[in-house]
LUMDRENZA-586701 format. One record per residue (C-alpha): x negated, y negated, z negated; residue number from 0; residue in one letter. Coordinates in steps of 0.25 Angstrom, whole numbers, padded with zeros to 4 digits. Each point is the difference from the previous one (the first is absolute). Layout:
       X       Y       Z   mitor   guro
       X       Y       Z     NUM      A
...
% end
This chain:
       X       Y       Z   mitor   guro
    0029    0063   -0027       0      M
   -0010   -0005   -0012       1      T
   -0010    0011   -0003       2      L
   -0002   -0005   -0014       3      V
    0014   -0002   -0006       4      A
   -0003    0005   -0014       5      D
   -0011   -0010   -0002       6      I
    0010   -0011    0006       7      H
    0011    0004   -0009       8      E
   -0010    0000   -0012       9      A
   -0002   -0015    0002      10      H
    0015   -0002    0001      11      G
    0001   -0001    0015      12      A
    0013   -0003    0008      13      T
    0001    0006    0014      14      F
    0005   -0004    0013      15      E
    0000    0005    0014      16      T
   -0007   -0007    0011      17      R
   -0001    0006    0014      18      G
    0005    0013   -0005      19      G
   -0011    0001   -0010      20      V
    0002   -0001   -0015      21      E
   -0009   -0011   -0006      22      V
   -0001   -0007   -0013      23      V
    0009   -0013   -0001      24      S
   -0006   -0005   -0013      25      H
   -0004    0004   -0014      26      Y
    0009   -0010   -0007      27      G
   -0007   -0013    0000      28      R
   -0004   -0003    0015      29      P
   -0003   -0014   -0003      30      D
   -0010    0003   -0011      31      R
   -0006    0011    0009      32      T
   -0002   -0010    0011      33      H
   -0008   -0009   -0009      34      R
   -0008    0011   -0005      35      A
   -0005    0003    0014      36      V
   -0003   -0015    0003      37      R
   -0009    0000   -0013      38      N
   -0005    0015    0001      39      G
    0003    0012    0008      40      V
    0013    0008    0003      41      G
    0002    0014    0007      42      V
    0011    0003    0009      43      I
    0004    0013    0007      44      E
    0002   -0003    0014      45      H
    0011    0007    0008      46      G
   -0008    0001    0013      47      Y
    0003    0009    0012      48      G
   -0013    0006    0005      49      V
   -0003    0005    0014      50      V
   -0012    0008    0004      51      A
   -0005   -0001    0014      52      V
   -0011    0010    0004      53      E
   -0007    0004    0013      54      G
   -0010   -0005    0010      55      D
    0009   -0011    0005      56      D
    0005   -0005   -0013      57      R
   -0006   -0014    0000      58      V
    0004   -0003    0015      59      E
    0014    0006   -0002      60      Y
    0003   -0009   -0012      61      V
   -0007   -0012    0005      62      D
    0009    0000    0013      63      N
    0012   -0001   -0009      64      A
   -0002   -0010   -0010      65      V
   -0003   -0015   -0001      66      T
   -0014    0000   -0006      67      N
   -0013    0007    0003      68      N
   -0001    0014   -0006      69      V
   -0014    0001   -0007      70      P
   -0010    0010    0005      71      T
   -0008    0001   -0012      72      E
    0002    0009   -0012      73      D
    0003   -0009   -0012      74      G
    0007   -0011    0007      75      E
    0015   -0004    0001      76      G
    0009   -0010    0007      77      V
    0014   -0006   -0002      78      Y
    0009    0002    0012      79      A
    0014    0001    0006      80      L
    0008    0008    0009      81      L
    0010   -0008    0008      82      L
    0012    0004    0009      83      D
    0000   -0005    0015      84      P
    0007   -0013   -0005      85      D
   -0012   -0003   -0008      86      G
    0007    0002   -0013      87      R
   -0007    0007   -0012      88      I
    0004    0015   -0002      89      E
   -0010    0003   -0011      90      T
   -0012   -0006   -0007      91      E
   -0012    0009   -0003      92      M
   -0014    0001   -0005      93      Y
   -0009    0009    0008      94      I
   -0012    0006   -0006      95      Y
   -0011    0007    0007      96      N
   -0003    0012   -0009      97      A
   -0011    0007    0009      98      G
    0007    0012    0007      99      E
    0014   -0006   -0001     100      R
    0008   -0013   -0001     101      L
    0008   -0002   -0012     102      L
    0012   -0010    0002     103      I
    0008   -0006   -0012     104      F
    0014   -0005    0004     105      T
    0013   -0003   -0008     106      P
    0006    0012   -0005     107      P
    0011    0002    0010     108      D
   -0009   -0003    0012     109      R
   -0010    0012   -0001     110      A
    0010    0011    0005     111      E
    0005   -0009    0012     112      P
   -0014   -0004    0004     113      L
   -0004    0015    0000     114      V
    0011    0004    0009     115      E
   -0002   -0012    0010     116      E
   -0014    0002    0001     117      W
    0000    0015    0002     118      R
    0010   -0002    0011     119      S
   -0010   -0009    0008     120      K
   -0013    0008   -0002     121      T
    0000    0006    0014     122      F
   -0014    0005    0003     123      L
   -0007   -0007   -0011     124      Q
   -0008    0008   -0010     125      R
    0008   -0005   -0013     126      V
    0007    0007   -0011     127      R
    0010   -0008   -0008     128      I
    0006    0004   -0013     129      R
    0008   -0006   -0012     130      D
   -0010    0001   -0012     131      A
    0008   -0008   -0010     132      S
    0001    0012   -0010     133      E
   -0015    0002    0000     134      E
   -0004   -0013   -0006     135      F
    0003   -0009   -0012     136      A
   -0003   -0015    0002     137      V
   -0002   -0010   -0012     138      F
   -0002   -0015    0001     139      G
   -0009   -0006   -0010     140      V
    0002   -0015    0001     141      H
   -0003   -0012   -0009     142      G
   -0011   -0010   -0003     143      S
   -0008    0010   -0007     144      K
    0002    0012    0009     145      S
   -0014    0000    0006     146      T
   -0005    0002   -0015     147      E
    0011    0011   -0002     148      K
   -0004    0008    0013     149      V
   -0015   -0001   -0004     150      A
    0002    0005   -0014     151      S
    0007    0013    0005     152      I
   -0006    0003    0013     153      L
   -0012    0010    0001     154      S
   -0009    0002    0012     155      G
    0003   -0014    0007     156      A
    0002   -0014   -0003     157      G
    0012   -0008    0003     158      A
    0002   -0002    0015     159      P
   -0001   -0013    0008     160      E
    0004   -0007    0009     161      P
    0015    0002    0001     162      E
    0006    0013    0006     163      L
   -0013    0007   -0001     164      T
   -0001    0012   -0009     165      F
   -0009    0009   -0008     166      V
    0001    0015   -0005     167      R
   -0003    0003   -0015     168      G
    0006    0006   -0012     169      S
    0006   -0003   -0013     170      I
   -0008    0007   -0012     171      G
   -0007    0008    0011     172      G
    0013    0009    0000     173      E
    0011   -0006    0009     174      Y
   -0004   -0004    0014     175      G
    0005   -0014    0004     176      V
   -0001   -0009    0012     177      T
   -0001   -0015   -0004     178      V
    0005   -0010    0010     179      I
   -0002   -0015   -0001     180      A
    0013   -0006    0002     181      S
    0004   -0013    0008     182      D
    0005   -0006   -0013     183      N
    0015    0000    0002     184      P
    0002   -0004   -0015     185      T
   -0010   -0012    0002     186      G
   -0009    0007   -0010     187      E
   -0012    0009    0003     188      E
    0005    0014    0003     189      G
   -0002    0014    0003     190      Y
    0007    0013    0005     191      D
   -0004    0013   -0006     192      L
    0004    0013    0008     193      I
   -0001    0014   -0006     194      C
    0006    0013    0002     195      R
    0014    0002   -0004     196      A
   -0003    0010   -0010     197      K
   -0010   -0009   -0007     198      D
    0010   -0012   -0001     199      A
    0004    0001   -0015     200      E
   -0015    0001   -0004     201      D
   -0004   -0011    0009     202      V
    0012   -0010   -0004     203      F
   -0003    0003   -0015     204      D
   -0015   -0003    0002     205      A
    0004   -0013    0007     206      L
    0008   -0005   -0011     207      L
   -0009    0005   -0012     208      F
   -0015    0002    0005     209      Y
   -0009   -0012   -0001     210      G
    0007   -0014    0000     211      N
    0014    0002   -0004     212      P
    0011   -0002    0011     213      A
    0016   -0002    0000     214      V
    0009    0009    0008     215      P
    0007   -0009    0011     216      V
    0014    0002    0006     217      G
    0005   -0005    0013     218      Y
    0008   -0012   -0006     219      Q
   -0014   -0005   -0004     220      T
   -0006    0003    0013     221      W
    0011   -0008    0007     222      E
   -0003   -0012   -0009     223      S
   -0015    0001    0001     224      L
    0000    0001    0015     225      T
    0010   -0011    0001     226      A
   -0009   -0010   -0008     227      E
   -0012    0005    0009     228      A
    0008   -0004    0013     229      G
    0000    0014    0005     230      T
    0011    0004    0009     231      P
    0005    0014   -0002     232      L
    0005    0010    0011     233      F
    0014    0002   -0005     234      E
    0003   -0014   -0002     235      T
   -0008   -0009    0009     236      E
   -0007    0009    0011     237      L
    0010    0011    0004     238      R
    0007   -0004    0013     239      G
   -0008   -0013    0002     240      N
   -0010   -0004    0010     241      I
   -0014    0000   -0007     242      P
   -0004   -0015    0005     243      N
    0014   -0005   -0005     244      V
   -0003    0006   -0014     245      V
   -0014   -0005    0000     246      G
   -0007    0014   -0002     247      V
   -0012   -0004    0010     248      R
   -0009    0009   -0008     249      N
    0007    0012    0006     250      A
   -0003   -0005    0014     251      L
   -0011    0001    0009     252      D
    0003   -0009    0012     253      F
   -0011    0005    0008     254      D
    0002    0015    0000     255      K
    0006    0008    0011     256      G
    0015    0003    0002     257      C
    0009    0005   -0011     258      F
    0015    0001   -0001     259      V
    0006   -0014   -0002     260      G
   -0013   -0007    0004     261      Q
    0006   -0008    0011     262      E
    0010   -0007   -0009     263      V
   -0010   -0003   -0011     264      V
   -0009   -0006    0011     265      S
    0012   -0009    0005     266      K
    0003   -0005   -0013     267      V
   -0015   -0003   -0003     268      E
   -0002   -0007    0014     269      N
    0012   -0009   -0004     270      R
   -0009   -0006   -0010     271      G
    0010    0002   -0011     272      Q
    0012    0010   -0003     273      P
    0014   -0005   -0001     274      S
    0001    0004   -0015     275      R
   -0010    0002   -0011     276      R
   -0001    0005   -0014     277      L
   -0001   -0010   -0011     278      V
   -0001    0000   -0015     279      G
    0010   -0008   -0008     280      F
    0003   -0003   -0015     281      R
    0014   -0002   -0004     282      A
    0009   -0005   -0012     283      D
    0007    0013    0000     284      A
   -0002    0014    0004     285      L
    0006    0003    0014     286      P
    0005    0012    0006     287      E
   -0008    0009    0010     288      A
    0004    0010    0011     289      G
    0014   -0004    0001     290      M
    0002   -0001    0015     291      D
   -0007    0004    0013     292      A
   -0010   -0012   -0001     293      F
   -0003    0001   -0015     294      G
    0006   -0005   -0012     295      G
    0005   -0014   -0005     296      S
    0002   -0010    0010     297      D
   -0012   -0011    0001     298      V
    0004   -0014    0004     299      L
   -0007   -0013    0004     300      A
    0007   -0013    0000     301      D
    0013    0009   -0001     302      G
   -0003    0008    0013     303      T
   -0003    0015   -0002     304      S
   -0014    0003    0004     305      I
   -0002    0014   -0005     306      G
    0002    0010   -0011     307      S
   -0007    0006   -0012     308      V
   -0007    0013    0001     309      T
   -0005    0002   -0014     310      R
    0001   -0008   -0014     311      A
   -0005    0003   -0014     312      V
   -0001   -0007   -0013     313      E
   -0015   -0003   -0001     314      S
   -0006    0003   -0014     315      P
   -0012   -0009    0002     316      N
    0008   -0012    0006     317      L
    0013    0002   -0009     318      G
    0009   -0003    0012     319      S
    0006    0007    0013     320      P
   -0009    0002    0012     321      I
    0001    0008    0013     322      G
   -0001    0000    0015     323      F
    0009   -0005    0011     324      A
    0000    0003    0015     325      L
    0003   -0014    0005     326      V
   -0001   -0009    0013     327      N
   -0015   -0002    0003     328      Y
    0001   -0015    0000     329      D
    0009   -0003   -0012     330      I
   -0005   -0014   -0001     331      G
    0002   -0001   -0015     332      T
   -0005    0006   -0013     333      D
    0013   -0002   -0007     334      D
    0010    0010    0002     335      L
    0013    0005   -0006     336      T
    0004    0015   -0002     337      I
    0013    0006   -0002     338      S
    0002    0007   -0014     339      V
    0014    0005   -0001     340      G
    0009   -0011    0003     341      D
   -0010   -0011   -0003     342      E
   -0012   -0006    0007     343      Q
   -0013   -0001   -0008     344      V
   -0012   -0008    0003     345      S
   -0013    0006    0005     346      A
   -0013   -0004    0005     347      T
   -0010    0007    0010     348      V
   -0012    0004   -0007     349      E
   -0014    0003    0005     350      S
   -0005    0014   -0002     351      L
   -0004    0007   -0009     352      P
    0009   -0005   -0011     353      F
   -0010    0004   -0011     354      V
   -0015    0000    0002     355      E
   -0006    0013   -0005     356      G
   -0013    0007    0000     357      S
    0001    0003    0015     358      A
    0008   -0004    0012     359      R
    0010    0009    0007     360      S
   -0004    0003    0015     361      A
    0015    0000    0003     362      R
    0003   -0015   -0003     363      I
    0008   -0004    0013     364      P
   -0009   -0008    0009     365      T
    0003   -0008    0013     366      Y
   -0007   -0007    0011     367      P
   -0004   -0014   -0003     368      E
% end
């Protein structure tokens, strides 16, 4: 549930529910907000779940479960996945070493199941695992001028770098915040600011009005920004798929020790290429997404079905529909057709990102040469 509902409502917010959490859908003009982020800076309240892992064995315990190496130094973070035994993605997560504890940011509906699963497997290891989602507020600050924005309001520290490192400081010397350099999911420079839940309203207000001005951002705008940036999202592209298939190689360390699903991931990698891949497309009309077990609208090449749409949006910057599709790896052509209602519309495979911003998303799908 949003922690700053009164401020959202004052800006004309419309709400929706994602992963069991109430978030802002939009503020009335999501396309205009989209352009404001590309040209300046926007602030979104993220609906993350937060898991805290404490105890002497915290790093070893989490490292044995996930697909990437857990950082051992305070102030560092990593993007990782938790897989099922078949190598399919159960959840994505950002893991941060905060000294005496690890803080793990998950999709909102994955924190509680993750805590329950990990608690059942601690055995003799010295770890304490709890759902800390209600203790924190997390705000994303994204846009071509987000670094200047953070620098203008942060006291006691400069903007962190490189990606997924963080610093601790305050806003106005009064509200303690942790500032994380993001991995640029919108294709622009970006940061996540974490504060205590009780300070959420004051921090959000400061992010909007202190220093350089910023616009509030809802999840409709988040969808279009991340689509233009070529960033696959958990609910639409990642969940239930094998990570090499959807190209999130930045979440994988192929040299680390055993983790659940590693055997499948290694087999796919050793084949040289997966059977399917995630591509970006541009279409003549907006297709459907999420209509069947494999995704949304049917994607065809030379009249033969080769996959399905996972996500599609109207691109404010390009003025046309764009999206992602999970298709046969070697489709043999860049010219496709996509089912839209009872019609077939033309589409083309496009290189990612669709729009070049001030930074490059670390999650753009990549595959072996």
